All heavy atoms as atom14 arrays in JSON, in Angstrom:
{
  "sequence": "MDDGNVEAFDGISLIEWTPDDKIALLKEFGCNENRYDPYKDGTIPHFRDENAKWF",
  "atom14_mask": [
    [1, 1, 1, 1, 1, 1, 1, 1, 0, 0, 0, 0, 0, 0],
    [1, 1, 1, 1, 1, 1, 1, 1, 0, 0, 0, 0, 0, 0],
    [1, 1, 1, 1, 1, 1, 1, 1, 0, 0, 0, 0, 0, 0],
    [1, 1, 1, 1, 0, 0, 0, 0, 0, 0, 0, 0, 0, 0],
    [1, 1, 1, 1, 1, 1, 1, 1, 0, 0, 0, 0, 0, 0],
    [1, 1, 1, 1, 1, 1, 1, 0, 0, 0, 0, 0, 0, 0],
    [1, 1, 1, 1, 1, 1, 1, 1, 1, 0, 0, 0, 0, 0],
    [1, 1, 1, 1, 1, 0, 0, 0, 0, 0, 0, 0, 0, 0],
    [1, 1, 1, 1, 1, 1, 1, 1, 1, 1, 1, 0, 0, 0],
    [1, 1, 1, 1, 1, 1, 1, 1, 0, 0, 0, 0, 0, 0],
    [1, 1, 1, 1, 0, 0, 0, 0, 0, 0, 0, 0, 0, 0],
    [1, 1, 1, 1, 1, 1, 1, 1, 0, 0, 0, 0, 0, 0],
    [1, 1, 1, 1, 1, 1, 0, 0, 0, 0, 0, 0, 0, 0],
    [1, 1, 1, 1, 1, 1, 1, 1, 0, 0, 0, 0, 0, 0],
    [1, 1, 1, 1, 1, 1, 1, 1, 0, 0, 0, 0, 0, 0],
    [1, 1, 1, 1, 1, 1, 1, 1, 1, 0, 0, 0, 0, 0],
    [1, 1, 1, 1, 1, 1, 1, 1, 1, 1, 1, 1, 1, 1],
    [1, 1, 1, 1, 1, 1, 1, 0, 0, 0, 0, 0, 0, 0],
    [1, 1, 1, 1, 1, 1, 1, 0, 0, 0, 0, 0, 0, 0],
    [1, 1, 1, 1, 1, 1, 1, 1, 0, 0, 0, 0, 0, 0],
    [1, 1, 1, 1, 1, 1, 1, 1, 0, 0, 0, 0, 0, 0],
    [1, 1, 1, 1, 1, 1, 1, 1, 1, 0, 0, 0, 0, 0],
    [1, 1, 1, 1, 1, 1, 1, 1, 0, 0, 0, 0, 0, 0],
    [1, 1, 1, 1, 1, 0, 0, 0, 0, 0, 0, 0, 0, 0],
    [1, 1, 1, 1, 1, 1, 1, 1, 0, 0, 0, 0, 0, 0],
    [1, 1, 1, 1, 1, 1, 1, 1, 0, 0, 0, 0, 0, 0],
    [1, 1, 1, 1, 1, 1, 1, 1, 1, 0, 0, 0, 0, 0],
    [1, 1, 1, 1, 1, 1, 1, 1, 1, 0, 0, 0, 0, 0],
    [1, 1, 1, 1, 1, 1, 1, 1, 1, 1, 1, 0, 0, 0],
    [1, 1, 1, 1, 0, 0, 0, 0, 0, 0, 0, 0, 0, 0],
    [1, 1, 1, 1, 1, 1, 0, 0, 0, 0, 0, 0, 0, 0],
    [1, 1, 1, 1, 1, 1, 1, 1, 0, 0, 0, 0, 0, 0],
    [1, 1, 1, 1, 1, 1, 1, 1, 1, 0, 0, 0, 0, 0],
    [1, 1, 1, 1, 1, 1, 1, 1, 0, 0, 0, 0, 0, 0],
    [1, 1, 1, 1, 1, 1, 1, 1, 1, 1, 1, 0, 0, 0],
    [1, 1, 1, 1, 1, 1, 1, 1, 1, 1, 1, 1, 0, 0],
    [1, 1, 1, 1, 1, 1, 1, 1, 0, 0, 0, 0, 0, 0],
    [1, 1, 1, 1, 1, 1, 1, 0, 0, 0, 0, 0, 0, 0],
    [1, 1, 1, 1, 1, 1, 1, 1, 1, 1, 1, 1, 0, 0],
    [1, 1, 1, 1, 1, 1, 1, 1, 1, 0, 0, 0, 0, 0],
    [1, 1, 1, 1, 1, 1, 1, 1, 0, 0, 0, 0, 0, 0],
    [1, 1, 1, 1, 0, 0, 0, 0, 0, 0, 0, 0, 0, 0],
    [1, 1, 1, 1, 1, 1, 1, 0, 0, 0, 0, 0, 0, 0],
    [1, 1, 1, 1, 1, 1, 1, 1, 0, 0, 0, 0, 0, 0],
    [1, 1, 1, 1, 1, 1, 1, 0, 0, 0, 0, 0, 0, 0],
    [1, 1, 1, 1, 1, 1, 1, 1, 1, 1, 0, 0, 0, 0],
    [1, 1, 1, 1, 1, 1, 1, 1, 1, 1, 1, 0, 0, 0],
    [1, 1, 1, 1, 1, 1, 1, 1, 1, 1, 1, 0, 0, 0],
    [1, 1, 1, 1, 1, 1, 1, 1, 0, 0, 0, 0, 0, 0],
    [1, 1, 1, 1, 1, 1, 1, 1, 1, 0, 0, 0, 0, 0],
    [1, 1, 1, 1, 1, 1, 1, 1, 0, 0, 0, 0, 0, 0],
    [1, 1, 1, 1, 1, 0, 0, 0, 0, 0, 0, 0, 0, 0],
    [1, 1, 1, 1, 1, 1, 1, 1, 1, 0, 0, 0, 0, 0],
    [1, 1, 1, 1, 1, 1, 1, 1, 1, 1, 1, 1, 1, 1],
    [1, 1, 1, 1, 1, 1, 1, 1, 1, 1, 1, 0, 0, 0]
  ],
  "atom14_positions": [
    [[0.81, -1.19, 0.01], [0.01, -0.01, 0.0], [0.85, 1.27, 0.03], [0.73, 2.08, -0.91], [-0.94, -0.01, 1.21], [-2.02, -1.03, 1.1], [-3.1, -1.25, 2.57], [-3.39, 0.34, 3.13], [0.0, 0.0, 0.0], [0.0, 0.0, 0.0], [0.0, 0.0, 0.0], [0.0, 0.0, 0.0], [0.0, 0.0, 0.0], [0.0, 0.0, 0.0]],
    [[1.72, 1.38, 0.97], [2.58, 2.61, 1.03], [3.64, 2.65, -0.03], [4.12, 3.72, -0.4], [3.18, 2.74, 2.45], [2.18, 3.02, 3.52], [1.1, 3.62, 3.22], [2.35, 2.66, 4.69], [0.0, 0.0, 0.0], [0.0, 0.0, 0.0], [0.0, 0.0, 0.0], [0.0, 0.0, 0.0], [0.0, 0.0, 0.0], [0.0, 0.0, 0.0]],
    [[4.01, 1.46, -0.55], [5.03, 1.42, -1.56], [4.51, 1.41, -2.98], [5.21, 1.23, -3.95], [5.95, 0.19, -1.36], [5.24, -1.11, -1.52], [4.01, -1.11, -1.79], [5.88, -2.18, -1.4], [0.0, 0.0, 0.0], [0.0, 0.0, 0.0], [0.0, 0.0, 0.0], [0.0, 0.0, 0.0], [0.0, 0.0, 0.0], [0.0, 0.0, 0.0]],
    [[3.17, 1.62, -3.13], [2.53, 1.66, -4.44], [2.08, 0.32, -4.95], [1.47, 0.26, -6.01], [0.0, 0.0, 0.0], [0.0, 0.0, 0.0], [0.0, 0.0, 0.0], [0.0, 0.0, 0.0], [0.0, 0.0, 0.0], [0.0, 0.0, 0.0], [0.0, 0.0, 0.0], [0.0, 0.0, 0.0], [0.0, 0.0, 0.0], [0.0, 0.0, 0.0]],
    [[2.33, -0.76, -4.19], [1.88, -2.09, -4.62], [0.39, -2.24, -4.37], [-0.07, -1.93, -3.29], [2.67, -3.16, -3.84], [2.41, -4.55, -4.36], [2.08, -4.73, -5.52], [2.57, -5.52, -3.47], [0.0, 0.0, 0.0], [0.0, 0.0, 0.0], [0.0, 0.0, 0.0], [0.0, 0.0, 0.0], [0.0, 0.0, 0.0], [0.0, 0.0, 0.0]],
    [[-0.34, -2.69, -5.4], [-1.79, -2.88, -5.28], [-2.12, -4.35, -5.29], [-1.64, -5.1, -6.18], [-2.52, -2.14, -6.44], [-4.02, -2.4, -6.36], [-2.21, -0.66, -6.39], [0.0, 0.0, 0.0], [0.0, 0.0, 0.0], [0.0, 0.0, 0.0], [0.0, 0.0, 0.0], [0.0, 0.0, 0.0], [0.0, 0.0, 0.0], [0.0, 0.0, 0.0]],
    [[-2.9, -4.83, -4.34], [-3.38, -6.19, -4.29], [-4.87, -6.2, -4.02], [-5.38, -5.24, -3.42], [-2.65, -6.97, -3.21], [-1.18, -7.19, -3.5], [-0.52, -8.12, -2.51], [-1.19, -8.86, -1.8], [0.73, -8.07, -2.43], [0.0, 0.0, 0.0], [0.0, 0.0, 0.0], [0.0, 0.0, 0.0], [0.0, 0.0, 0.0], [0.0, 0.0, 0.0]],
    [[-5.58, -7.2, -4.53], [-7.02, -7.31, -4.33], [-7.41, -8.74, -4.04], [-6.66, -9.67, -4.41], [-7.75, -6.75, -5.56], [0.0, 0.0, 0.0], [0.0, 0.0, 0.0], [0.0, 0.0, 0.0], [0.0, 0.0, 0.0], [0.0, 0.0, 0.0], [0.0, 0.0, 0.0], [0.0, 0.0, 0.0], [0.0, 0.0, 0.0], [0.0, 0.0, 0.0]],
    [[-8.57, -8.97, -3.45], [-9.04, -10.31, -3.23], [-10.58, -10.25, -3.22], [-11.2, -9.23, -3.03], [-8.54, -10.85, -1.92], [-9.05, -10.16, -0.67], [-10.16, -10.64, -0.01], [-8.45, -9.05, -0.17], [-10.64, -9.99, 1.11], [-8.89, -8.38, 0.94], [-10.0, -8.88, 1.6], [0.0, 0.0, 0.0], [0.0, 0.0, 0.0], [0.0, 0.0, 0.0]],
    [[-11.18, -11.43, -3.46], [-12.62, -11.62, -3.3], [-12.84, -12.2, -1.91], [-12.04, -13.0, -1.43], [-13.12, -12.63, -4.31], [-13.19, -12.1, -5.73], [-13.37, -10.88, -5.85], [-13.07, -12.87, -6.67], [0.0, 0.0, 0.0], [0.0, 0.0, 0.0], [0.0, 0.0, 0.0], [0.0, 0.0, 0.0], [0.0, 0.0, 0.0], [0.0, 0.0, 0.0]],
    [[-13.9, -11.82, -1.25], [-14.14, -12.37, 0.06], [-15.57, -12.17, 0.5], [-16.32, -11.39, -0.1], [0.0, 0.0, 0.0], [0.0, 0.0, 0.0], [0.0, 0.0, 0.0], [0.0, 0.0, 0.0], [0.0, 0.0, 0.0], [0.0, 0.0, 0.0], [0.0, 0.0, 0.0], [0.0, 0.0, 0.0], [0.0, 0.0, 0.0], [0.0, 0.0, 0.0]],
    [[-15.91, -12.88, 1.56], [-17.21, -12.7, 2.2], [-17.06, -12.76, 3.69], [-16.08, -13.3, 4.23], [-18.22, -13.82, 1.76], [-17.8, -15.19, 2.26], [-18.46, -13.82, 0.25], [-18.88, -16.22, 2.18], [0.0, 0.0, 0.0], [0.0, 0.0, 0.0], [0.0, 0.0, 0.0], [0.0, 0.0, 0.0], [0.0, 0.0, 0.0], [0.0, 0.0, 0.0]],
    [[-18.0, -12.24, 4.38], [-18.1, -12.35, 5.84], [-19.37, -13.08, 6.16], [-20.43, -12.8, 5.67], [-18.17, -10.98, 6.48], [-16.97, -10.23, 6.25], [0.0, 0.0, 0.0], [0.0, 0.0, 0.0], [0.0, 0.0, 0.0], [0.0, 0.0, 0.0], [0.0, 0.0, 0.0], [0.0, 0.0, 0.0], [0.0, 0.0, 0.0], [0.0, 0.0, 0.0]],
    [[-19.25, -14.12, 7.01], [-20.37, -14.9, 7.48], [-20.67, -14.47, 8.93], [-19.82, -14.63, 9.78], [-20.06, -16.4, 7.43], [-21.13, -17.35, 8.0], [-22.41, -17.25, 7.21], [-20.59, -18.75, 8.01], [0.0, 0.0, 0.0], [0.0, 0.0, 0.0], [0.0, 0.0, 0.0], [0.0, 0.0, 0.0], [0.0, 0.0, 0.0], [0.0, 0.0, 0.0]],
    [[-21.82, -13.9, 9.11], [-22.17, -13.33, 10.43], [-23.49, -13.95, 10.94], [-24.42, -14.01, 10.17], [-22.33, -11.8, 10.36], [-21.11, -11.19, 9.72], [-22.64, -11.21, 11.71], [-21.26, -9.72, 9.37], [0.0, 0.0, 0.0], [0.0, 0.0, 0.0], [0.0, 0.0, 0.0], [0.0, 0.0, 0.0], [0.0, 0.0, 0.0], [0.0, 0.0, 0.0]],
    [[-23.44, -14.42, 12.14], [-24.65, -14.87, 12.83], [-24.97, -13.91, 13.95], [-24.13, -13.57, 14.73], [-24.49, -16.29, 13.4], [-24.4, -17.37, 12.3], [-24.33, -18.75, 12.88], [-24.54, -18.95, 14.09], [-23.99, -19.69, 12.1], [0.0, 0.0, 0.0], [0.0, 0.0, 0.0], [0.0, 0.0, 0.0], [0.0, 0.0, 0.0], [0.0, 0.0, 0.0]],
    [[-26.22, -13.46, 14.0], [-26.63, -12.45, 14.98], [-27.43, -13.14, 16.13], [-28.17, -14.1, 15.9], [-27.5, -11.39, 14.27], [-26.77, -10.67, 13.2], [-26.77, -11.0, 11.87], [-25.94, -9.54, 13.37], [-25.98, -10.13, 11.19], [-25.43, -9.21, 12.07], [-25.54, -8.75, 14.44], [-24.57, -8.13, 11.86], [-24.68, -7.68, 14.2], [-24.23, -7.38, 12.94]],
    [[-27.34, -12.54, 17.29], [-28.17, -12.94, 18.4], [-29.56, -12.28, 18.26], [-29.7, -11.33, 17.5], [-27.52, -12.56, 19.73], [-27.48, -11.14, 19.82], [-26.12, -13.1, 19.89], [0.0, 0.0, 0.0], [0.0, 0.0, 0.0], [0.0, 0.0, 0.0], [0.0, 0.0, 0.0], [0.0, 0.0, 0.0], [0.0, 0.0, 0.0], [0.0, 0.0, 0.0]],
    [[-30.53, -12.75, 19.03], [-31.85, -12.08, 18.95], [-31.81, -10.61, 19.35], [-32.65, -9.82, 18.93], [-32.68, -12.89, 19.97], [-32.04, -14.22, 19.99], [-30.56, -13.96, 19.84], [0.0, 0.0, 0.0], [0.0, 0.0, 0.0], [0.0, 0.0, 0.0], [0.0, 0.0, 0.0], [0.0, 0.0, 0.0], [0.0, 0.0, 0.0], [0.0, 0.0, 0.0]],
    [[-30.8, -10.2, 20.15], [-30.7, -8.81, 20.57], [-29.7, -8.02, 19.71], [-29.1, -7.04, 20.07], [-30.39, -8.66, 22.05], [-29.07, -9.32, 22.44], [-28.59, -10.24, 21.69], [-28.57, -9.0, 23.49], [0.0, 0.0, 0.0], [0.0, 0.0, 0.0], [0.0, 0.0, 0.0], [0.0, 0.0, 0.0], [0.0, 0.0, 0.0], [0.0, 0.0, 0.0]],
    [[-29.51, -8.52, 18.45], [-28.69, -7.84, 17.41], [-27.23, -7.66, 17.78], [-26.61, -6.66, 17.43], [-29.31, -6.47, 17.06], [-30.65, -6.58, 16.41], [-30.81, -7.6, 15.64], [-31.5, -5.74, 16.62], [0.0, 0.0, 0.0], [0.0, 0.0, 0.0], [0.0, 0.0, 0.0], [0.0, 0.0, 0.0], [0.0, 0.0, 0.0], [0.0, 0.0, 0.0]],
    [[-26.63, -8.65, 18.44], [-25.22, -8.65, 18.7], [-24.6, -9.77, 17.86], [-25.29, -10.74, 17.48], [-24.91, -8.88, 20.17], [-25.38, -7.73, 20.99], [-25.03, -7.96, 22.43], [-25.5, -6.78, 23.3], [-25.25, -7.02, 24.71], [0.0, 0.0, 0.0], [0.0, 0.0, 0.0], [0.0, 0.0, 0.0], [0.0, 0.0, 0.0], [0.0, 0.0, 0.0]],
    [[-23.33, -9.65, 17.51], [-22.67, -10.67, 16.7], [-22.4, -11.89, 17.58], [-21.74, -11.8, 18.59], [-21.36, -10.13, 16.08], [-21.67, -9.04, 15.11], [-20.6, -11.26, 15.4], [-20.46, -8.35, 14.52], [0.0, 0.0, 0.0], [0.0, 0.0, 0.0], [0.0, 0.0, 0.0], [0.0, 0.0, 0.0], [0.0, 0.0, 0.0], [0.0, 0.0, 0.0]],
    [[-22.94, -13.05, 17.16], [-22.71, -14.29, 17.86], [-21.52, -15.06, 17.23], [-20.79, -15.75, 17.93], [-23.96, -15.15, 17.83], [0.0, 0.0, 0.0], [0.0, 0.0, 0.0], [0.0, 0.0, 0.0], [0.0, 0.0, 0.0], [0.0, 0.0, 0.0], [0.0, 0.0, 0.0], [0.0, 0.0, 0.0], [0.0, 0.0, 0.0], [0.0, 0.0, 0.0]],
    [[-21.33, -14.91, 15.93], [-20.32, -15.66, 15.17], [-19.88, -14.78, 14.01], [-20.72, -14.21, 13.29], [-20.88, -16.97, 14.67], [-19.9, -17.76, 13.78], [-18.91, -18.52, 14.63], [-20.69, -18.72, 12.92], [0.0, 0.0, 0.0], [0.0, 0.0, 0.0], [0.0, 0.0, 0.0], [0.0, 0.0, 0.0], [0.0, 0.0, 0.0], [0.0, 0.0, 0.0]],
    [[-18.59, -14.71, 13.8], [-18.05, -13.99, 12.64], [-16.91, -14.81, 12.02], [-15.95, -15.19, 12.69], [-17.49, -12.62, 13.07], [-16.73, -11.82, 12.02], [-17.68, -11.44, 10.91], [-16.12, -10.6, 12.63], [0.0, 0.0, 0.0], [0.0, 0.0, 0.0], [0.0, 0.0, 0.0], [0.0, 0.0, 0.0], [0.0, 0.0, 0.0], [0.0, 0.0, 0.0]],
    [[-17.08, -15.18, 10.75], [-16.05, -15.9, 9.99], [-15.86, -15.12, 8.69], [-16.82, -14.69, 8.07], [-16.49, -17.3, 9.67], [-16.6, -18.22, 10.85], [-16.95, -19.62, 10.42], [-17.07, -20.56, 11.61], [-17.46, -21.93, 11.19], [0.0, 0.0, 0.0], [0.0, 0.0, 0.0], [0.0, 0.0, 0.0], [0.0, 0.0, 0.0], [0.0, 0.0, 0.0]],
    [[-14.59, -14.97, 8.32], [-14.32, -14.29, 7.06], [-13.5, -15.18, 6.17], [-12.62, -15.93, 6.59], [-13.58, -12.95, 7.34], [-14.47, -11.99, 8.11], [-13.86, -10.62, 8.27], [-12.65, -10.56, 8.56], [-14.6, -9.64, 8.07], [0.0, 0.0, 0.0], [0.0, 0.0, 0.0], [0.0, 0.0, 0.0], [0.0, 0.0, 0.0], [0.0, 0.0, 0.0]],
    [[-13.84, -15.17, 4.89], [-13.2, -16.0, 3.89], [-12.68, -15.13, 2.76], [-13.38, -14.2, 2.35], [-14.24, -17.01, 3.31], [-14.85, -17.89, 4.36], [-16.01, -17.46, 5.03], [-14.29, -19.1, 4.69], [-16.58, -18.3, 5.99], [-14.84, -19.91, 5.67], [-16.04, -19.5, 6.31], [0.0, 0.0, 0.0], [0.0, 0.0, 0.0], [0.0, 0.0, 0.0]],
    [[-11.5, -15.44, 2.24], [-10.94, -14.65, 1.14], [-10.31, -15.53, 0.12], [-9.89, -16.66, 0.38], [0.0, 0.0, 0.0], [0.0, 0.0, 0.0], [0.0, 0.0, 0.0], [0.0, 0.0, 0.0], [0.0, 0.0, 0.0], [0.0, 0.0, 0.0], [0.0, 0.0, 0.0], [0.0, 0.0, 0.0], [0.0, 0.0, 0.0], [0.0, 0.0, 0.0]],
    [[-10.24, -15.05, -1.09], [-9.6, -15.72, -2.21], [-8.87, -14.7, -3.07], [-9.41, -13.67, -3.41], [-10.7, -16.42, -3.04], [-10.04, -17.38, -4.42], [0.0, 0.0, 0.0], [0.0, 0.0, 0.0], [0.0, 0.0, 0.0], [0.0, 0.0, 0.0], [0.0, 0.0, 0.0], [0.0, 0.0, 0.0], [0.0, 0.0, 0.0], [0.0, 0.0, 0.0]],
    [[-7.63, -14.99, -3.39], [-6.85, -14.14, -4.26], [-7.53, -14.03, -5.61], [-7.97, -15.03, -6.16], [-5.44, -14.77, -4.4], [-4.48, -13.89, -5.13], [-4.82, -13.26, -6.11], [-3.24, -13.88, -4.67], [0.0, 0.0, 0.0], [0.0, 0.0, 0.0], [0.0, 0.0, 0.0], [0.0, 0.0, 0.0], [0.0, 0.0, 0.0], [0.0, 0.0, 0.0]],
    [[-7.62, -12.84, -6.19], [-8.24, -12.66, -7.5], [-7.42, -13.36, -8.6], [-7.99, -13.76, -9.63], [-8.35, -11.18, -7.84], [-9.48, -10.53, -7.13], [-9.72, -9.1, -7.63], [-8.78, -8.45, -8.17], [-10.84, -8.61, -7.52], [0.0, 0.0, 0.0], [0.0, 0.0, 0.0], [0.0, 0.0, 0.0], [0.0, 0.0, 0.0], [0.0, 0.0, 0.0]],
    [[-6.15, -13.52, -8.41], [-5.29, -14.16, -9.44], [-5.23, -15.67, -9.15], [-4.24, -16.21, -8.7], [-3.89, -13.57, -9.38], [-3.01, -14.06, -10.49], [-3.48, -14.63, -11.46], [-1.69, -13.93, -10.3], [0.0, 0.0, 0.0], [0.0, 0.0, 0.0], [0.0, 0.0, 0.0], [0.0, 0.0, 0.0], [0.0, 0.0, 0.0], [0.0, 0.0, 0.0]],
    [[-6.34, -16.36, -9.39], [-6.43, -17.78, -9.07], [-6.43, -18.62, -10.35], [-6.65, -18.09, -11.44], [-7.64, -18.07, -8.22], [-8.95, -17.64, -8.84], [-10.06, -17.74, -7.79], [-11.36, -17.23, -8.31], [-11.78, -15.98, -8.2], [-10.99, -15.08, -7.61], [-12.91, -15.62, -8.69], [0.0, 0.0, 0.0], [0.0, 0.0, 0.0], [0.0, 0.0, 0.0]],
    [[-6.23, -19.91, -10.23], [-6.21, -20.81, -11.33], [-6.66, -22.21, -10.91], [-6.72, -22.47, -9.71], [-4.82, -20.86, -11.94], [-3.82, -21.53, -11.02], [-3.45, -22.84, -11.24], [-3.25, -20.84, -9.97], [-2.52, -23.44, -10.42], [-2.33, -21.47, -9.13], [-1.97, -22.76, -9.36], [-1.07, -23.38, -8.55], [0.0, 0.0, 0.0], [0.0, 0.0, 0.0]],
    [[-6.91, -23.1, -11.84], [-7.31, -24.44, -11.56], [-6.13, -25.37, -11.89], [-5.8, -25.58, -13.04], [-8.53, -24.82, -12.44], [-9.0, -26.24, -12.26], [-8.43, -26.95, -11.38], [-9.92, -26.65, -12.95], [0.0, 0.0, 0.0], [0.0, 0.0, 0.0], [0.0, 0.0, 0.0], [0.0, 0.0, 0.0], [0.0, 0.0, 0.0], [0.0, 0.0, 0.0]],
    [[-5.5, -25.94, -10.85], [-4.32, -26.79, -11.12], [-4.73, -28.12, -11.8], [-3.88, -28.84, -12.29], [-3.75, -27.04, -9.72], [-4.88, -26.8, -8.77], [-5.77, -25.76, -9.39], [0.0, 0.0, 0.0], [0.0, 0.0, 0.0], [0.0, 0.0, 0.0], [0.0, 0.0, 0.0], [0.0, 0.0, 0.0], [0.0, 0.0, 0.0], [0.0, 0.0, 0.0]],
    [[-6.01, -28.43, -11.85], [-6.47, -29.69, -12.46], [-7.11, -29.45, -13.85], [-7.74, -30.37, -14.38], [-7.52, -30.36, -11.59], [-6.93, -30.85, -10.27], [-7.0, -30.06, -9.11], [-6.33, -32.11, -10.19], [-6.45, -30.54, -7.9], [-5.77, -32.58, -8.99], [-5.85, -31.78, -7.87], [-5.29, -32.22, -6.69], [0.0, 0.0, 0.0], [0.0, 0.0, 0.0]],
    [[-6.98, -28.28, -14.44], [-7.65, -28.0, -15.69], [-7.19, -28.92, -16.85], [-7.92, -29.1, -17.78], [-7.52, -26.52, -16.09], [-6.19, -26.15, -16.63], [-6.17, -24.72, -17.1], [-4.85, -24.4, -17.77], [-4.83, -23.13, -18.35], [0.0, 0.0, 0.0], [0.0, 0.0, 0.0], [0.0, 0.0, 0.0], [0.0, 0.0, 0.0], [0.0, 0.0, 0.0]],
    [[-5.95, -29.43, -16.76], [-5.42, -30.28, -17.86], [-5.44, -31.76, -17.53], [-4.85, -32.54, -18.25], [-3.98, -29.85, -18.19], [-3.93, -28.43, -18.76], [-4.87, -28.05, -19.48], [-2.98, -27.68, -18.4], [0.0, 0.0, 0.0], [0.0, 0.0, 0.0], [0.0, 0.0, 0.0], [0.0, 0.0, 0.0], [0.0, 0.0, 0.0], [0.0, 0.0, 0.0]],
    [[-6.09, -32.16, -16.44], [-6.17, -33.58, -16.1], [-6.21, -33.85, -14.62], [-6.5, -32.93, -13.81], [0.0, 0.0, 0.0], [0.0, 0.0, 0.0], [0.0, 0.0, 0.0], [0.0, 0.0, 0.0], [0.0, 0.0, 0.0], [0.0, 0.0, 0.0], [0.0, 0.0, 0.0], [0.0, 0.0, 0.0], [0.0, 0.0, 0.0], [0.0, 0.0, 0.0]],
    [[-5.98, -35.06, -14.23], [-6.09, -35.46, -12.83], [-4.87, -35.22, -12.02], [-4.85, -35.31, -10.78], [-6.49, -36.97, -12.72], [-5.47, -37.75, -13.38], [-7.82, -37.25, -13.35], [0.0, 0.0, 0.0], [0.0, 0.0, 0.0], [0.0, 0.0, 0.0], [0.0, 0.0, 0.0], [0.0, 0.0, 0.0], [0.0, 0.0, 0.0], [0.0, 0.0, 0.0]],
    [[-3.74, -34.88, -12.71], [-2.5, -34.59, -11.97], [-2.37, -33.06, -11.88], [-2.41, -32.35, -12.88], [-1.29, -35.13, -12.68], [-1.38, -36.67, -12.78], [0.0, -34.71, -12.0], [-0.33, -37.33, -13.62], [0.0, 0.0, 0.0], [0.0, 0.0, 0.0], [0.0, 0.0, 0.0], [0.0, 0.0, 0.0], [0.0, 0.0, 0.0], [0.0, 0.0, 0.0]],
    [[-2.31, -32.5, -10.64], [-2.28, -31.07, -10.52], [-0.93, -30.46, -10.98], [0.12, -31.09, -10.82], [-2.46, -30.86, -8.99], [-1.92, -32.09, -8.39], [-2.23, -33.19, -9.34], [0.0, 0.0, 0.0], [0.0, 0.0, 0.0], [0.0, 0.0, 0.0], [0.0, 0.0, 0.0], [0.0, 0.0, 0.0], [0.0, 0.0, 0.0], [0.0, 0.0, 0.0]],
    [[-1.02, -29.3, -11.56], [0.17, -28.54, -11.98], [0.09, -27.2, -11.29], [-0.73, -26.37, -11.58], [0.19, -28.36, -13.51], [0.28, -29.62, -14.24], [1.47, -30.29, -14.43], [-0.68, -30.4, -14.82], [1.26, -31.43, -15.12], [-0.06, -31.49, -15.36], [0.0, 0.0, 0.0], [0.0, 0.0, 0.0], [0.0, 0.0, 0.0], [0.0, 0.0, 0.0]],
    [[0.99, -27.02, -10.27], [0.99, -25.83, -9.46], [1.97, -24.81, -10.0], [3.0, -25.14, -10.64], [1.34, -26.16, -8.03], [0.37, -27.08, -7.36], [0.65, -28.43, -7.2], [-0.87, -26.61, -6.94], [-0.24, -29.26, -6.59], [-1.76, -27.44, -6.33], [-1.48, -28.78, -6.18], [0.0, 0.0, 0.0], [0.0, 0.0, 0.0], [0.0, 0.0, 0.0]],
    [[1.67, -23.54, -9.8], [2.55, -22.44, -10.16], [3.74, -22.41, -9.22], [3.62, -22.76, -8.06], [1.81, -21.09, -10.11], [0.73, -20.98, -11.11], [0.05, -19.65, -10.95], [-1.06, -19.48, -11.92], [-1.93, -18.54, -11.81], [-1.93, -17.67, -10.83], [-2.88, -18.44, -12.74], [0.0, 0.0, 0.0], [0.0, 0.0, 0.0], [0.0, 0.0, 0.0]],
    [[4.87, -21.97, -9.71], [6.05, -21.89, -8.87], [6.11, -20.44, -8.28], [6.84, -19.57, -8.73], [7.32, -22.12, -9.75], [8.56, -22.16, -8.86], [8.46, -22.41, -7.64], [9.63, -21.95, -9.42], [0.0, 0.0, 0.0], [0.0, 0.0, 0.0], [0.0, 0.0, 0.0], [0.0, 0.0, 0.0], [0.0, 0.0, 0.0], [0.0, 0.0, 0.0]],
    [[5.24, -20.24, -7.26], [5.15, -18.94, -6.62], [4.65, -19.13, -5.18], [3.99, -20.13, -4.89], [4.27, -17.97, -7.37], [2.81, -18.4, -7.41], [1.91, -17.5, -8.27], [2.41, -16.85, -9.16], [0.72, -17.44, -7.99], [0.0, 0.0, 0.0], [0.0, 0.0, 0.0], [0.0, 0.0, 0.0], [0.0, 0.0, 0.0], [0.0, 0.0, 0.0]],
    [[4.96, -18.21, -4.31], [4.5, -18.25, -2.96], [3.01, -17.82, -2.89], [2.59, -16.93, -3.66], [5.33, -17.33, -2.08], [6.72, -17.83, -1.87], [6.94, -19.04, -1.92], [7.65, -16.93, -1.67], [0.0, 0.0, 0.0], [0.0, 0.0, 0.0], [0.0, 0.0, 0.0], [0.0, 0.0, 0.0], [0.0, 0.0, 0.0], [0.0, 0.0, 0.0]],
    [[2.25, -18.4, -2.0], [0.88, -17.99, -1.81], [0.87, -16.6, -1.19], [1.66, -16.26, -0.33], [0.16, -18.97, -0.89], [0.0, 0.0, 0.0], [0.0, 0.0, 0.0], [0.0, 0.0, 0.0], [0.0, 0.0, 0.0], [0.0, 0.0, 0.0], [0.0, 0.0, 0.0], [0.0, 0.0, 0.0], [0.0, 0.0, 0.0], [0.0, 0.0, 0.0]],
    [[-0.05, -15.77, -1.66], [-0.14, -14.41, -1.14], [-1.11, -14.36, 0.04], [-2.12, -15.05, 0.08], [-0.64, -13.45, -2.24], [0.36, -13.34, -3.35], [-0.11, -12.34, -4.38], [0.93, -12.21, -5.46], [0.53, -11.33, -6.52], [0.0, 0.0, 0.0], [0.0, 0.0, 0.0], [0.0, 0.0, 0.0], [0.0, 0.0, 0.0], [0.0, 0.0, 0.0]],
    [[-0.73, -13.6, 1.01], [-1.56, -13.44, 2.23], [-2.2, -12.05, 2.15], [-1.56, -11.07, 1.88], [-0.7, -13.59, 3.48], [-1.52, -13.47, 4.71], [-1.58, -12.4, 5.56], [-2.45, -14.42, 5.25], [-2.45, -12.64, 6.55], [-3.01, -13.88, 6.41], [-2.85, -15.69, 4.84], [-3.95, -14.57, 7.15], [-3.75, -16.37, 5.59], [-4.31, -15.78, 6.73]],
    [[-3.48, -11.96, 2.48], [-4.15, -10.68, 2.4], [-4.69, -10.29, 3.74], [-4.89, -11.0, 4.61], [-5.28, -10.65, 1.38], [-6.03, -11.94, 1.25], [-7.04, -12.31, 2.1], [-5.71, -12.78, 0.23], [-7.73, -13.46, 1.96], [-6.4, -13.99, 0.06], [-7.42, -14.33, 0.9], [0.0, 0.0, 0.0], [0.0, 0.0, 0.0], [0.0, 0.0, 0.0]]
  ]
}
């Protein structure tokens, strides 16, 4: 961010509320926008030679 690097992700928040409108459960899920299917060419996965990005 401060060095000009831009990253993005898709994500959702799963929230369960109590009857008195307080958060009972909060789970967040994210997925890098630059994703791929390692099985697109068959049953043997082919992974990219890169580190997984953390967001």
